N, C-alpha and C positions, 0 to 999 in steps of 0.2 A: 503495499501500501504507500503511496506519495504523493502528492502533491505539489503542483507547476504552480508558481507564482511569475506572471508572464507582464513586462518595465519594458514600459515606450522608451527611447533613450533619446528622439526624436525633439523632447522639449525642452530637455537641458535645466533636469529639475536637478538641485543642489541635492548631497549629499542622503543630507538629514530629511529634509523633503521625499525623496527617493524610497527611503530606509521607509517613513511612515504612510506612504502608496502602498508597499509590499506587506504592508503589516496589516492595514486592513483588506488586503485583495486576498491575504491566509484565515482572516478571522468570520472574513462574508462565507465565501468559498467553504468550512471547517461549518459553521455553521446551516449551512444549505446544507448539508452532507447528512448530520445527525438525524434529522427527521428519517433517514432516508430507511426503507426494510433492504436488509442484508449484513446490517452491521460494519459499512464502512469505512463509521466517524471512530468507534470505538474498539476496531481491527489496528486501524493508521495512529491512533491516542495510543493502545498499550506497545506501539512497534518501536517508537523512539519517534512519532510525526515527524519524519522524512517528506523534506521541502528541498527542490530543486530551485534556484531562479532562473529565468532562459531569459532573450529579450528580444523586441523585434523594432523597427527604423519607421514607423507609419499608427497611425486612428486603423487606416484601413486592413492592419496585418492583425491589429488586436481584438478587431471586433470580426473579422475570421475566423479566428482562434475560440473565442468567446465561440462564436454562433456554434461553431463545431463541436465545442463540447457540451451544449446545450442540444443540437441533434442530436447527439451519444447516446445522451442520456445520462452524463455524468455530471454531479454537485459541481455550477460553476459561479464565478460573480466575477462585475464589469464592478472599474469605481470611476468614483467622474467624480474632479473634486471639486472644491465647497466655492474656491475660490478664493480664500480669506488672506492668503500669501503670492504666491509665485506662478499661480495660474488662472485663465480664465473661469469662472463657473461654469463646470460643466463639461470641460476638460476630462474626455475618456485617458486614464496615466496608467492602469494597471487590468490584469487581471487573475483570476484563482479558480485553478482548474483542480480539480478532487476535493477531497482524497477521495482516492478507487483501486483499485488494482495498477500496482503499476501500467503492464500491456493496453490500458483503457487509455491513462492518461499520455504514455509517447505516443500511440496514433491519432494523438491533437498534436501533440509539438514534438515529438520524436527529431524533427529537422530543424529546430529553433537554438540556435547558440547561445549557450553559457551569458551571464553577464559579465 
């Protein structure tokens, strides 16, 4: 079981902003998985909460990952910034995919590069 956090690199977010957005994506996707049958969340939590952080270079790439995850029935979250600091309100910054079985997450995110 693992979770992928996919971050846009084209926004020029500072390190702290990027970390906060990635944390939002991780938590939101994990919360979405808690209510699923099959025990994915519990298995992931008990197995060490494996995460991988990946990058995309545009909003369209981020939306494609999110939409593919949803279409595959995986827990997924899309994070849009509130616009209080560095970005305009509603800017899509990152997505969380999973926790879910490794192969399912890899089918969506396996070709992306590490952040």
